[in-house]
Steps between C-alpha positions, in 0.01 A plus 500: 500500500543568129695801376668630187842648435487753217797689362348832396834632376641195327694192607714691749204616706347151475802326650542770763137461613528121504817516707330725755200266518724195544670664798166564669353156424803292592430219752841587647351825631322300769171587665350824377168680518218465249254792498152502349296818468170605346262791534395388848834444671842342509617171651830311522639154566845346521606323178797340331541443126502128414548536126484774236530343153482705181304409191634536149624848417317690228703796378576716800226355721477187712247351743600382848291283735597533866403248766509606867497288814325679789566326836217679681135430408406858587513838333604774742373855512757732347485738797587413858215551748623673816315546829611632837393415851415830660475556873132558567390725784132428449306187586557170324264210450552156354231262370645210703511386859839469660633452854719806449367837608529800270501855622436812300860529381697287259625433149253405228494456122211367296628353171273371225649230281298466179739242352392157380695341786674579827817705459833505686611828651811699583494649849734777611516631856702809597548588863574329829259259666505202736370169361318660205206314346309565176158335507247428225174521695308365201680164497630489857859456379790706632876552477675568828867558584624391842760772546559872535524704180706807584409853388658569164487134395275364227316169479432359153278196431411346162239222516534392136621134509734572208662797676440411865691736727498628856780753554603750762683796349731691732762770444871433544624769744844510335401524135143631541400239239193274530563144619245227429460218753294184452222531759297194405606328823336776706153423360285327764407136434128579474549775241387463140661685211152582383361621168215741447172316455263584215279791593537716807793456740525682834859529620613622839833542679586428862814511713570437866618858550198653320722714280308776322780613265537187284455538124361194322464453125330210320553458126390235251427427136148387417477161325267389219460165327431669168487842334 
């Protein structure tokens, strides 16, 4: 990226502007966020400044050329997509055959992923349930916990390989503060920390106690190879 530092009010404003720019573009700042926007939208990607050399100063103006290193090959949507699995009282149908039998009640969310690739998700479950399972009927993959999640507890799952996490969040009865526990060991061996496939994804929720009061949220950033 090429930019220009211009001191509109003399040398003092020039050096002040350059100092501010140096602070932002310092490699010591670590990984930051690079945002690109045009008339059709806004996208972002993680980036770190590799170098930011200046060219020769001319009066109270100077050109800077900034080089970024972006570890991810994808641009992410600027806004988080959020869907919820609602408890459906009507009939449900799935375009697949399965040995499991579905009644007329259950949790269902239909999520359309128009990204250029599959995308990892963040899953949050509020409410008690026994051996909860979140299933992607489109791909046949599922995530299942082999334990009881008590009412008032929260289950959090992130399927991004860079931020992989399975946590059970409880409340300390003495301090009333949230306590996060690593719950990865409770995931069944045949589970898959799945991603949303391109196109339509049908997600359902099951538990051995058929809890109807669970609140499930699925969130993700769409991914594009170019903008």
